LODO-229130 format. One line per 8 residues: number of its first residue (from 0); their letters; for each residue y negated, x, z negated of N, C-alpha, C. Coordinates in nm, 4 decimals, always signed. Atoms other than C-alpha are relative to their C-alpha. Example, Ala and Ser with C-alpha at 12.3 -4.5 7.8 and 13.67 -1.06 7.14 Angstrom:
BEGIN
0> as> +0.1190,+0.0890,+0.0000,+0.4500,+1.2300,-0.7800,-0.1200,+0.0900,+0.0000  +0.1190,-0.0820,+0.0060,+0.1060,+1.3670,-0.7140,-0.1090,-0.0770,-0.0730
This chain:
BEGIN
0> messaqvl> +0.1214,+0.0833,+0.0002,-0.0034,+0.0006,+0.0024,-0.1249,+0.0905,+0.0005  +0.1175,-0.0737,-0.0081,-0.3457,+0.1192,+0.0828,-0.0594,+0.0189,-0.1360  +0.0551,-0.0213,+0.1330,-0.5224,+0.2769,-0.2146,-0.1175,-0.0936,-0.0400  +0.1158,+0.0894,+0.0308,-0.8232,+0.0437,-0.1831,+0.0499,-0.1499,-0.0115  -0.0436,+0.1367,-0.0026,-0.6087,-0.2749,-0.1619,+0.0261,-0.0522,-0.1406  -0.0245,+0.0629,+0.1292,-0.5822,-0.5217,-0.4465,+0.1040,-0.1082,+0.0207  -0.0993,+0.1064,-0.0041,-0.3219,-0.7857,-0.5333,-0.0509,-0.1259,-0.0678  +0.0482,+0.1327,+0.0531,-0.4364,-1.1430,-0.5767,+0.1191,-0.0915,-0.0242
8> eihlisaq> -0.1073,+0.0945,+0.0264,-0.1896,-1.3686,-0.7484,-0.0476,-0.1386,-0.0116  +0.0385,+0.1418,+0.0068,-0.2162,-1.7425,-0.6850,+0.1164,-0.0751,-0.0588  -0.1054,+0.0768,+0.0717,-0.0209,-1.9790,-0.9131,-0.0258,-0.1509,+0.0320  +0.0092,+0.1428,-0.0288,+0.0261,-2.3281,-0.7686,+0.0869,-0.0759,-0.1012  -0.0677,+0.0571,+0.1128,+0.1168,-2.5215,-1.0773,+0.0459,-0.1437,+0.0240  -0.0333,+0.1410,-0.0139,+0.1041,-2.8953,-1.0098,-0.1088,-0.0751,+0.0671  +0.0991,+0.0881,-0.0561,-0.0880,-3.1909,-0.8726,+0.0174,-0.1321,-0.0603  -0.0002,+0.1380,+0.0520,-0.1771,-3.5406,-0.9846,-0.0638,-0.0909,+0.0964
16> glkrhtkn> +0.0690,+0.1098,-0.0755,-0.2585,-3.8676,-0.8114,+0.0127,+0.0184,+0.1529  -0.0196,-0.0088,-0.1520,-0.1078,-3.8132,-0.4574,+0.0235,-0.1241,+0.0665  +0.0000,+0.1329,-0.0663,-0.1149,-4.1815,-0.3801,+0.1283,-0.0438,+0.0593  -0.1279,+0.0540,-0.0357,+0.2452,-4.2941,-0.3679,+0.0814,+0.0938,+0.0882  -0.0827,-0.0960,-0.0772,+0.3681,-3.9839,-0.1833,+0.0968,+0.0676,-0.0849  -0.1146,-0.0635,+0.0738,+0.7006,-3.8382,-0.2902,+0.0468,+0.1237,+0.0798  -0.0562,-0.1242,-0.0619,+0.8801,-3.5072,-0.2170,-0.1090,+0.0823,+0.0611  +0.1201,-0.0706,-0.0452,+0.5647,-3.3072,-0.1889,+0.0269,+0.1541,-0.0092
24> yaivwvdp> +0.0004,-0.1472,+0.0151,+0.5119,-2.9318,-0.1275,-0.1427,+0.0384,+0.0469  +0.1310,-0.0555,-0.0318,+0.2071,-2.7106,-0.0776,+0.0144,+0.1321,+0.0759  +0.0058,-0.1229,-0.0729,+0.1163,-2.4327,+0.1576,-0.1292,+0.0741,-0.0351  +0.1133,-0.0753,+0.0421,-0.1167,-2.1540,+0.0586,-0.0228,+0.1189,+0.0813  +0.0279,-0.1148,-0.0769,-0.2910,-1.8799,+0.2464,-0.1365,+0.0567,-0.0187  +0.1320,-0.0647,-0.0054,-0.5735,-1.6285,+0.2563,-0.0406,+0.0267,+0.1366  +0.0143,-0.0160,-0.1471,-0.5271,-1.5347,+0.6250,+0.0868,-0.1038,+0.0670  -0.0835,+0.1109,-0.0574,-0.4120,-1.8298,+0.8359,+0.1159,+0.0519,+0.0872
32> stklrtri> -0.1211,-0.0535,-0.0692,-0.1707,-1.5923,+1.0201,+0.1187,+0.0109,-0.0886  -0.1160,-0.0143,+0.0933,+0.0439,-1.5769,+0.7071,-0.0120,-0.1108,-0.1046  -0.0021,+0.1114,+0.0930,+0.1132,-1.9020,+0.5172,+0.1306,-0.0061,-0.0758  -0.1142,+0.0120,+0.0910,+0.3493,-1.9387,+0.2222,+0.0145,-0.1304,-0.0573  -0.0240,+0.1421,+0.0421,+0.5098,-2.2524,+0.0962,+0.0788,-0.0051,-0.1333  -0.0703,+0.0271,+0.1173,+0.6201,-2.3842,-0.2393,+0.1309,-0.0651,+0.0267  -0.1161,+0.0798,-0.0091,+0.9425,-2.5448,-0.3091,-0.0369,-0.1584,+0.0093  +0.0252,+0.1449,-0.0057,+0.9674,-2.9249,-0.2444,+0.0257,-0.0634,-0.1323
40> drtggenp> -0.0272,+0.0692,+0.1241,+0.9253,-3.1313,-0.5601,+0.0569,-0.1373,+0.0382  -0.0711,+0.1207,-0.0388,+1.1772,-3.4125,-0.5333,+0.0060,-0.1081,-0.1159  -0.0103,+0.0907,+0.1152,+1.1336,-3.5761,-0.8755,-0.1354,-0.0382,-0.0532  +0.1285,+0.0379,+0.0611,+0.7630,-3.5756,-0.9634,-0.0744,-0.1095,+0.0610  +0.0712,+0.1048,-0.0687,+0.6563,-3.8337,-0.7116,-0.1443,+0.0293,+0.0276  +0.1422,-0.0198,-0.0190,+0.2781,-3.8710,-0.7164,-0.0549,+0.1236,-0.0797  +0.0512,-0.1153,+0.0870,+0.2517,-3.5914,-0.9730,+0.1044,+0.1138,+0.0041  -0.1011,-0.1045,-0.0103,+0.4609,-3.2980,-0.8432,-0.0349,+0.1229,-0.0850
48> twndkflf> +0.0191,-0.1310,+0.0676,+0.5144,-2.9758,-1.0258,+0.0786,+0.1099,+0.0726  -0.0643,-0.1067,-0.0747,+0.5893,-2.6549,-0.8368,+0.0117,+0.1232,-0.0830  +0.0000,-0.1190,+0.0811,+0.5020,-2.3706,-1.0750,+0.0464,+0.1226,+0.0794  -0.0397,-0.1040,-0.0891,+0.5325,-2.1271,-0.7835,-0.1274,+0.1031,+0.0118  +0.1052,-0.1007,-0.0057,+0.3407,-1.7945,-0.7612,+0.0096,+0.0781,+0.1297  +0.0047,-0.0714,-0.1271,+0.2321,-1.5979,-0.4534,-0.0945,+0.1231,-0.0172  +0.0770,-0.1209,+0.0029,+0.0942,-1.2486,-0.4022,-0.0676,+0.0319,+0.1360  +0.0748,-0.0334,-0.1251,-0.1745,-1.1594,-0.1439,-0.0687,+0.1352,-0.0096
56> kvspnfls> +0.0698,-0.1294,-0.0099,-0.2884,-0.8129,-0.0440,-0.1348,-0.0160,+0.0482  +0.1416,+0.0248,-0.0393,-0.6667,-0.8294,-0.0302,-0.0814,+0.1304,-0.0250  +0.0864,-0.1151,+0.0232,-0.9591,-0.5823,-0.0196,-0.0991,-0.0301,-0.1085  +0.0993,+0.0217,+0.1035,-1.2165,-0.5396,-0.2941,-0.1161,-0.0738,+0.0518  +0.1093,+0.0775,-0.0600,-1.4791,-0.6784,-0.0505,+0.0313,-0.1486,+0.0017  -0.0447,+0.1399,-0.0030,-1.2719,-0.9983,-0.0232,-0.0237,-0.0597,-0.1420  +0.0059,+0.0452,+0.1375,-1.2624,-1.0308,-0.4007,-0.1448,-0.0290,-0.0432  +0.1448,+0.0108,+0.0429,-1.6402,-0.9870,-0.4386,-0.0843,-0.0842,+0.0982
64> getsavsv> +0.0716,+0.0766,-0.0970,-1.7391,-1.1885,-0.1295,-0.0330,-0.1414,-0.0468  +0.0448,+0.1296,+0.0425,-1.9382,-1.5035,-0.1923,+0.0703,-0.1178,+0.0722  -0.0648,+0.1051,-0.0798,-1.7545,-1.7002,+0.0831,+0.1480,+0.0147,+0.0126  -0.1424,-0.0240,-0.0118,-1.4057,-1.5576,+0.0335,+0.0722,-0.1142,-0.0719  -0.0645,+0.1200,+0.0514,-1.1571,-1.8384,-0.0240,+0.1508,+0.0077,+0.0153  -0.1401,+0.0221,-0.0169,-0.7959,-1.9314,-0.0727,+0.0135,-0.1506,+0.0415  -0.0117,+0.1374,-0.0527,-0.6858,-2.2432,+0.1221,+0.1445,-0.0469,-0.0430  -0.1286,+0.0728,+0.0352,-0.4117,-2.4874,+0.0113,+0.0038,-0.1299,+0.0705
72> aiyaagii> -0.0266,+0.1316,-0.0640,-0.2657,-2.7798,+0.2036,+0.1240,-0.0580,-0.0596  -0.1057,+0.0746,+0.0609,-0.0423,-3.0406,+0.0457,+0.0637,-0.0981,+0.0990  -0.0673,+0.0838,-0.0982,+0.2260,-3.2164,+0.2487,+0.1044,-0.0903,-0.0722  -0.1157,+0.0839,+0.0392,+0.4710,-3.5060,+0.1927,+0.1114,+0.0266,+0.1027  -0.1088,-0.0270,-0.0884,+0.8106,-3.4145,+0.3354,+0.0589,-0.1255,+0.0563  -0.0509,+0.1167,-0.0717,+0.9312,-3.6692,+0.5916,+0.1292,+0.0310,+0.0717  -0.1216,-0.0164,-0.0705,+1.2519,-3.7265,+0.7729,-0.0230,+0.0544,+0.1405  +0.0267,-0.0480,-0.1317,+1.1006,-3.6782,+1.1180,-0.1168,+0.0922,-0.0004
80> rdkligtv> +0.1216,-0.0834,-0.0065,+0.7620,-3.5313,+1.0517,-0.0668,-0.0026,-0.1384  +0.0695,-0.0125,+0.1276,+0.5781,-3.4073,+0.7406,-0.1428,-0.0467,+0.0137  +0.1375,+0.0608,-0.0044,+0.2475,-3.5747,+0.6532,-0.0916,+0.0830,-0.0842  +0.1014,-0.0695,+0.0712,-0.0619,-3.3846,+0.5547,-0.0683,-0.0968,-0.0956  +0.0677,+0.0855,+0.0984,-0.1936,-3.5395,+0.2298,-0.1418,+0.0395,-0.0246  +0.1334,-0.0456,+0.0214,-0.4914,-3.3221,+0.1642,-0.0064,+0.1486,-0.0102  +0.0226,-0.1470,+0.0113,-0.6458,-2.9756,+0.1335,-0.0929,+0.0337,-0.1115  +0.0878,-0.0505,+0.1021,-0.8223,-2.7700,-0.1175,-0.0457,+0.1424,+0.0479
88> rilistfl> +0.0555,-0.1342,-0.0243,-1.0521,-2.4611,-0.0554,-0.0559,+0.0514,-0.1260  +0.0308,-0.0556,+0.1246,-1.0848,-2.2399,-0.3537,-0.0852,+0.1264,+0.0233  +0.0904,-0.1178,-0.0087,-1.3902,-2.0051,-0.3591,+0.0302,+0.0982,-0.1112  -0.0348,-0.1004,+0.1009,-1.2955,-1.6808,-0.5301,-0.1195,+0.0294,-0.0856  +0.1152,-0.0356,+0.0807,-1.6503,-1.6201,-0.6421,-0.0307,-0.1021,-0.1141  +0.0224,+0.0959,+0.1015,-1.6542,-1.9401,-0.8449,+0.1235,-0.0142,-0.0905  -0.1228,+0.0099,+0.0753,-1.2977,-1.9023,-0.9749,+0.0281,+0.1228,-0.0896  -0.0247,-0.1258,+0.0590,-1.2561,-1.5373,-1.0533,-0.1304,+0.0803,-0.0115
96> htspsspm> +0.1248,-0.0815,+0.0118,-1.5342,-1.3068,-1.1846,+0.0428,+0.1460,+0.0131  -0.0386,-0.1375,-0.0254,-1.4641,-0.9654,-1.0281,-0.1185,+0.0801,+0.0491  +0.0988,-0.0910,-0.0565,-1.6591,-0.6617,-0.9182,+0.0745,+0.1143,+0.0672  -0.0701,-0.1116,-0.0759,-1.5740,-0.3704,-0.6803,+0.0413,+0.1115,-0.1059  -0.0281,-0.1067,+0.0989,-1.5847,-0.1316,-0.9866,+0.1093,-0.0417,-0.0917  -0.0953,+0.0513,+0.0946,-1.3579,-0.3529,-1.1998,+0.0679,-0.1290,+0.0533  -0.0561,+0.1203,-0.0696,-1.1431,-0.5863,-0.9794,+0.0963,-0.0773,-0.0858  -0.1023,+0.0699,+0.0796,-0.8765,-0.6677,-1.2413,-0.0666,-0.1074,-0.0843
104> tspafaaf> +0.0561,+0.1156,+0.0723,-0.9284,-1.0020,-1.4168,+0.1046,-0.0552,-0.0972  -0.0880,+0.0785,+0.0841,-0.7735,-1.2103,-1.6890,+0.0376,-0.1268,+0.0838  -0.0442,+0.1189,-0.0762,-0.5743,-1.5161,-1.5614,-0.1080,-0.1108,-0.0198  +0.0911,+0.1125,-0.0017,-0.8040,-1.8113,-1.4745,+0.0780,-0.1248,+0.0422  -0.0567,+0.1277,-0.0331,-0.6985,-2.1749,-1.4484,-0.1037,-0.1102,+0.0209  +0.0980,+0.1100,-0.0244,-0.8771,-2.4760,-1.3038,+0.0684,-0.1104,+0.0826  -0.0417,+0.1177,-0.0779,-0.8296,-2.8192,-1.1504,-0.0995,-0.0285,+0.1128  +0.0851,+0.0208,-0.1155,-0.9636,-2.8850,-0.8001,+0.0300,-0.1357,+0.0613
112> lirspsge> -0.0176,+0.1290,-0.0699,-1.0194,-3.2173,-0.6229,+0.0597,+0.0271,+0.1435  -0.0716,-0.0093,-0.1238,-0.8015,-3.2687,-0.3189,-0.0788,-0.0802,+0.1059  +0.0676,+0.0617,-0.1073,-0.9692,-3.3596,+0.0077,+0.0907,-0.0601,+0.1048  -0.0881,+0.0626,-0.0984,-0.7899,-3.6123,+0.2335,-0.0405,+0.0371,+0.1450  +0.0363,-0.0282,-0.1416,-0.7771,-3.5695,+0.6152,-0.1237,-0.0832,+0.0473  +0.1210,+0.0798,-0.0341,-1.0447,-3.8461,+0.6290,-0.1241,+0.0441,-0.0646  +0.1239,-0.0563,+0.0736,-1.2811,-3.6510,+0.4004,-0.0184,-0.0517,-0.1296  +0.0167,+0.0573,+0.1391,-1.2350,-3.8527,+0.0862,+0.0668,+0.0897,-0.1026
120> ffgtlnvg> -0.0571,-0.0744,+0.1088,-1.1652,-3.6876,-0.2453,+0.0957,-0.0842,-0.0858  -0.0920,+0.0787,+0.0812,-0.8677,-3.7941,-0.4600,+0.0856,+0.1020,-0.0757  -0.1020,-0.0855,+0.0643,-0.6240,-3.6421,-0.7091,-0.0531,+0.1420,-0.0320  +0.0424,-0.1308,+0.0381,-0.6327,-3.2949,-0.8488,+0.1155,+0.1044,+0.0179  -0.0910,-0.1107,-0.0182,-0.4582,-2.9587,-0.7807,-0.0207,+0.0970,-0.1126  +0.0145,-0.0923,+0.1071,-0.3956,-2.7349,-1.0771,+0.0462,+0.1403,+0.0436  -0.0238,-0.1287,-0.0590,-0.4175,-2.3673,-0.9858,-0.0329,+0.1085,-0.1038  +0.0303,-0.1169,+0.0799,-0.4037,-2.0309,-1.1692,-0.0209,+0.1161,+0.0929
128> atvlnaft> +0.0211,-0.1157,-0.0815,-0.5207,-1.6998,-1.0355,-0.0352,+0.1228,-0.0826  +0.0378,-0.1293,+0.0693,-0.5550,-1.3353,-1.1391,+0.0081,+0.1136,+0.0972  -0.0087,-0.1239,-0.0796,-0.6033,-0.9924,-0.9857,+0.0826,+0.1003,-0.0775  -0.0921,-0.0875,+0.0656,-0.3190,-0.7520,-1.0646,-0.0245,+0.1444,+0.0431  +0.0064,-0.1416,-0.0293,-0.2891,-0.3704,-1.0678,+0.0791,+0.0254,+0.1295  -0.0689,-0.0267,-0.1312,-0.2024,-0.2758,-0.7020,+0.0857,+0.1144,-0.0092  -0.0822,-0.1224,-0.0011,-0.0406,+0.0450,-0.8120,+0.1216,-0.0008,-0.0913  -0.1186,+0.0139,+0.0826,+0.2264,-0.0917,-1.0379,+0.1055,-0.0904,+0.0688
136> gfqalnka> -0.1047,+0.0675,-0.0730,+0.5099,-0.1861,-0.8076,-0.0516,-0.0665,+0.1215  +0.0384,+0.0797,-0.1184,+0.4749,-0.4501,-0.5316,+0.0234,+0.0746,+0.1276  -0.0291,-0.0701,-0.1192,+0.6441,-0.2280,-0.2782,+0.0178,-0.0974,+0.1193  -0.0141,+0.1006,-0.1055,+0.7123,-0.5486,-0.0786,-0.1271,-0.0234,+0.0762  +0.1285,+0.0167,-0.0684,+0.3472,-0.5661,+0.0054,-0.0413,+0.1174,+0.0918  +0.0243,-0.1127,-0.0920,+0.3635,-0.2340,+0.1845,+0.0224,-0.0442,+0.1493  -0.0323,+0.0466,-0.1350,+0.5050,-0.4204,+0.4894,-0.0461,-0.1429,+0.0293  +0.0479,+0.1369,-0.0170,+0.3571,-0.7670,+0.4394,-0.1324,-0.0174,-0.0720
144> saigyhel> +0.1293,+0.0288,+0.0628,+0.0191,-0.9051,+0.3604,+0.0052,-0.1011,-0.1076  -0.0132,+0.1033,+0.1080,+0.1532,-1.1810,+0.1391,+0.1528,-0.0251,-0.0185  -0.1344,+0.0229,+0.0277,+0.4781,-1.2667,-0.0307,+0.0056,-0.0935,-0.1239  -0.0234,+0.0843,+0.1097,+0.6110,-1.5239,-0.2728,+0.0985,+0.0548,-0.1009  -0.0892,-0.0509,+0.1011,+0.7910,-1.4671,-0.5973,+0.1472,-0.0334,+0.0348  -0.1407,+0.0303,-0.0434,+1.0956,-1.6405,-0.4351,+0.0541,+0.1138,+0.0779  -0.0548,-0.1110,-0.0779,+1.1272,-1.3573,-0.1898,+0.0151,+0.1302,-0.0813  -0.0190,-0.1173,+0.0849,+1.0736,-1.0967,-0.4539,+0.1266,-0.0123,-0.0787
152> agdnlagk> -0.1197,+0.0310,+0.0746,+1.3615,-1.2572,-0.6427,+0.1265,+0.0006,+0.0919  -0.1059,+0.0058,-0.0940,+1.5730,-1.2548,-0.3255,+0.0401,-0.1364,+0.0521  -0.0291,+0.1411,-0.0407,+1.5627,-1.6283,-0.2689,-0.0406,-0.0159,+0.1512  +0.0399,+0.0292,-0.1441,+1.5576,-1.7475,+0.0979,-0.0456,-0.1472,-0.0016  +0.0587,+0.1403,+0.0046,+1.3231,-2.0546,+0.0764,-0.0061,-0.0534,+0.1383  -0.0079,+0.0657,-0.1299,+1.4166,-2.2650,+0.3712,-0.1273,-0.0789,+0.0221  +0.1138,+0.0718,-0.0385,+1.1242,-2.4089,+0.5574,-0.1338,+0.0605,-0.0355  +0.1265,-0.0580,+0.0330,+0.8668,-2.1628,+0.4406,-0.0794,+0.0361,+0.1229
160> hrsanksk> +0.0864,-0.0223,-0.1234,+0.5732,-2.1126,+0.6773,-0.0527,+0.1436,-0.0075  +0.0531,-0.1332,-0.0126,+0.5351,-1.7419,+0.7526,-0.0213,+0.0272,+0.1483  +0.0300,-0.0059,-0.1480,+0.3582,-1.7164,+1.0875,-0.0594,+0.1382,+0.0341  +0.0605,-0.1287,-0.0260,+0.2460,-1.3485,+1.0623,+0.0424,+0.0560,+0.1307  -0.0121,-0.0642,-0.1339,+0.2012,-1.2154,+1.4168,+0.1038,-0.0724,+0.0885  -0.0946,+0.0767,-0.0832,+0.4626,-1.4680,+1.5411,-0.0658,-0.1257,+0.0514  +0.0638,+0.1240,-0.0430,+0.2448,-1.7669,+1.5554,-0.1401,-0.0083,-0.0624  +0.1351,+0.0222,+0.0540,-0.1218,-1.8559,+1.5118,-0.0198,-0.1427,-0.0399
168> atvrdvpe> +0.0072,+0.1352,+0.0353,-0.0437,-2.1999,+1.3823,-0.1011,-0.0214,-0.1105  +0.0956,+0.0338,+0.1068,-0.3177,-2.3686,+1.1834,+0.0642,-0.1114,-0.0819  -0.0502,+0.1050,+0.0880,-0.2791,-2.6322,+0.9161,+0.0286,-0.1245,+0.0717  -0.0269,+0.1163,-0.0802,-0.2955,-2.9027,+1.1760,+0.1313,+0.0065,+0.0844  -0.1230,-0.0170,-0.0743,+0.0023,-2.7584,+1.3572,+0.1192,-0.0231,-0.0814  -0.1163,+0.0022,+0.0803,+0.2339,-2.7729,+1.0630,+0.0708,-0.1349,-0.0015  -0.0710,+0.1219,-0.0001,+0.3054,-3.1508,+1.0581,+0.0907,-0.0265,+0.1162  -0.0831,+0.0203,-0.1117,+0.4601,-3.1191,+1.3943,+0.1410,+0.0601,-0.0150
176> sipsdspa> -0.1274,-0.0626,+0.0161,+0.7470,-2.9158,+1.2556,+0.0810,-0.0807,-0.0980  -0.0926,+0.0617,+0.0924,+1.0576,-3.0398,+1.0759,+0.0563,+0.1013,-0.0941  -0.0540,-0.0987,+0.0954,+1.1675,-2.8620,+0.7576,+0.1375,+0.0364,+0.0310  -0.1357,-0.0444,-0.0370,+1.4762,-2.6547,+0.8299,+0.1046,-0.0386,-0.1035  -0.0955,+0.0411,+0.0969,+1.6378,-2.7777,+0.5045,+0.0231,-0.1473,+0.0031  -0.0138,+0.1446,-0.0003,+1.6141,-3.1442,+0.6028,+0.1196,-0.0417,+0.0878  -0.1109,+0.0498,-0.0785,+1.9164,-3.3466,+0.7349,-0.0412,-0.0296,+0.1424  +0.0443,+0.0391,-0.1387,+1.7089,-3.4574,+1.0362,-0.0063,+0.1243,+0.0821
184> hqletsds> +0.0050,-0.1248,-0.0810,+1.6508,-3.0965,+1.1456,+0.1354,+0.0474,+0.0337  -0.1356,-0.0503,-0.0332,+2.0188,-3.0088,+1.1176,+0.0681,-0.0907,+0.1105  -0.0577,+0.0906,-0.0938,+2.1208,-3.3204,+1.3096,-0.0677,+0.0185,+0.1407  +0.0754,-0.0180,-0.1258,+1.8497,-3.2668,+1.5727,+0.0460,+0.1352,+0.0733  -0.0417,-0.1297,-0.0529,+1.9589,-2.9042,+1.6167,+0.1402,-0.0118,+0.0674  -0.1317,+0.0142,-0.0573,+2.3265,-3.0004,+1.6702,+0.0018,-0.0844,+0.1204  +0.0148,+0.0843,-0.1103,+2.2296,-3.2702,+1.9122,-0.0520,+0.0791,+0.1210  +0.0595,-0.0741,-0.1148,+2.0165,-3.0366,+2.1268,+0.0957,+0.1024,+0.0534
192> lmdqsitd> -0.0959,-0.0959,-0.0469,+2.2918,-2.7733,+2.1413,+0.1088,-0.0676,+0.0767  -0.1073,+0.0744,-0.0678,+2.5486,-3.0353,+2.2395,-0.0525,-0.0488,+0.1401  +0.0484,+0.0533,-0.1206,+2.3216,-3.1860,+2.5069,-0.0236,+0.1060,+0.1030  +0.0148,-0.1072,-0.0968,+2.2580,-2.8486,+2.6675,+0.1272,+0.0354,+0.0767  -0.1261,-0.0365,-0.0666,+2.6288,-2.7959,+2.7394,+0.0597,-0.1141,+0.0682  -0.0535,+0.1175,-0.0691,+2.6862,-3.1531,+2.8729,-0.1021,-0.0525,+0.0952  +0.0892,+0.0408,-0.1089,+2.5397,-3.2550,+3.2043,+0.0284,-0.1397,+0.0478  -0.0343,+0.1358,-0.0484,+2.7256,-3.5773,+3.2743,-0.0512,-0.1066,-0.0933
200> vslkqkvr> +0.0606,+0.1031,+0.0837,+2.5335,-3.8825,+3.1424,+0.1024,-0.0844,-0.0749  -0.0977,+0.0881,+0.0685,+2.8378,-4.0938,+3.0671,+0.0691,+0.0751,-0.1092  -0.0631,-0.0813,+0.1011,+2.9965,-3.8089,+2.8829,-0.0859,+0.0194,-0.1242  +0.0966,-0.0063,+0.1144,+2.6856,-3.7719,+2.6706,+0.0094,-0.1174,-0.0840  -0.0026,+0.1242,+0.0772,+2.7031,-4.1363,+2.5703,+0.1246,-0.0076,-0.0835  -0.1294,+0.0013,+0.0680,+3.0717,-4.1009,+2.4733,-0.0071,+0.0853,-0.1230  +0.0088,-0.0930,+0.1113,+3.0001,-3.8006,+2.2623,-0.0891,-0.0559,-0.1112  +0.0992,+0.0515,+0.0971,+2.7028,-3.9705,+2.0887,+0.0712,-0.1122,-0.0759
208> kkkkkfwi> -0.0702,+0.1112,+0.0712,+2.9239,-4.2778,+2.0102,+0.1008,+0.0532,-0.0946  -0.0952,-0.0624,+0.0928,+3.1922,-4.0566,+1.8568,-0.0731,+0.0600,-0.1143  +0.0779,-0.0517,+0.1101,+2.9352,-3.8781,+1.6509,-0.0495,-0.1042,-0.0941  +0.0521,+0.1191,+0.0838,+2.7848,-4.2107,+1.5273,+0.1155,-0.0508,-0.0850  -0.1117,+0.0506,+0.0713,+3.1329,-4.3263,+1.4391,+0.0441,+0.0924,-0.1148  -0.0389,-0.1037,+0.0976,+3.2072,-4.0018,+1.2553,-0.0872,-0.0086,-0.1245  +0.0897,+0.0073,+0.1147,+2.8903,-4.0343,+1.0427,+0.0228,-0.1252,-0.0802  -0.0277,+0.1284,+0.0735,+2.9741,-4.3993,+0.9558,+0.1180,+0.0159,-0.0846
216> nlrqlhai> -0.1205,-0.0160,+0.0804,+3.3230,-4.3041,+0.8475,-0.0184,+0.0962,-0.1164  +0.0352,-0.0980,+0.1093,+3.1820,-4.0084,+0.6442,-0.0651,-0.0685,-0.1109  +0.0735,+0.0739,+0.1064,+2.9431,-4.2385,+0.4572,+0.0899,-0.0885,-0.0755  -0.0935,+0.0923,+0.0649,+3.2200,-4.4889,+0.3883,+0.0961,+0.0794,-0.0949  -0.0855,-0.0788,+0.0840,+3.4453,-4.2103,+0.2524,-0.0797,+0.0467,-0.1207  +0.0849,-0.0504,+0.1050,+3.1562,-4.0797,+0.0434,-0.0162,-0.1114,-0.1025  +0.0212,+0.1150,+0.0864,+3.1004,-4.4317,-0.0985,+0.1271,-0.0353,-0.0813  -0.1296,+0.0262,+0.0604,+3.4746,-4.4694,-0.1836,+0.0154,+0.1120,-0.1144
224> clspqi> -0.0207,-0.1031,+0.0968,+3.4742,-4.1302,-0.3655,-0.0892,-0.0186,-0.1214  +0.0930,+0.0204,+0.1120,+3.1686,-4.2269,-0.5760,+0.0246,-0.1290,-0.0765  -0.0221,+0.1300,+0.0689,+3.2936,-4.5764,-0.6617,+0.0896,+0.0129,-0.1232  -0.0823,-0.0167,+0.1205,+3.4380,-4.6176,-1.0183,+0.1448,-0.0389,+0.0206  -0.1481,+0.0205,-0.0101,+3.8112,-4.5979,-1.0391,+0.0455,-0.1128,-0.0969  -0.0523,+0.1001,+0.0816,+3.9928,-4.9085,-1.1698,+0.1223,+0.0476,-0.0797
C-alpha cells in the first residue's frame, strides 16, 4: 500500500422505516468503479440489520476534502429484479473530523435520512466510520481499492457488486441485474444454457414441459417430507 494512503472503515449497521420492503441489502462505494454489498437481511423486514464493515483505500486529501463523500444505495431483493429503495450521501467533512497531519480518528456513529428515487426523504440509515492505521496489516488493499470484511474472512459473498475495471455500472444499472444467489438467477441460467444447445422449437417445448413437471413433483415431494407423520 502506498505510504500516503489511508484506510477508511465504513460500518453499515442497520436501517429503519423502509416502507414495507423486505429482504433488503445495501451497496456502498467511494469510487463508483468499485461497489461493495452487504448481506441480504431476510428477517428484519422494514428494519434490516446488516452489521457489515468495509475498508476503502483513500488519500489524505480525500479525508480532508469538503465535498468528499461515501455513497450508499439500499435495495429490496426481488425474484426477477431488485428494486432501488433509496440512497444516502455521507459527507466525510461533516461525519469525521480529520486533518492531513492527523488522519486517524475515533469511531463516529450517526443516522442519516434516506432519499427515495423520487426525491422524498424517509427512514434512516445507521452508519459508523473511522480512519484506521494504514500500516498495520490490510495487505489485501495492496491489490484492491476496497474490500469487505467478508472477503478478509474468506467468505464468498454471492451477488456482491465489484465492478473495478470490469464495468462502469452506476447505481441505476444495478436493478437490471439478478442476484446470483437467487433461485430465479439459477433457473434462468440453466434455461439459457439449455436453449443454446436446442434449435428445434418443438423439442424446446417438450424440454420445458418436462422441466415444469419435474419442479412440480419436487415441490410435492418436499411437502410430503415436511408434513407431520401420523
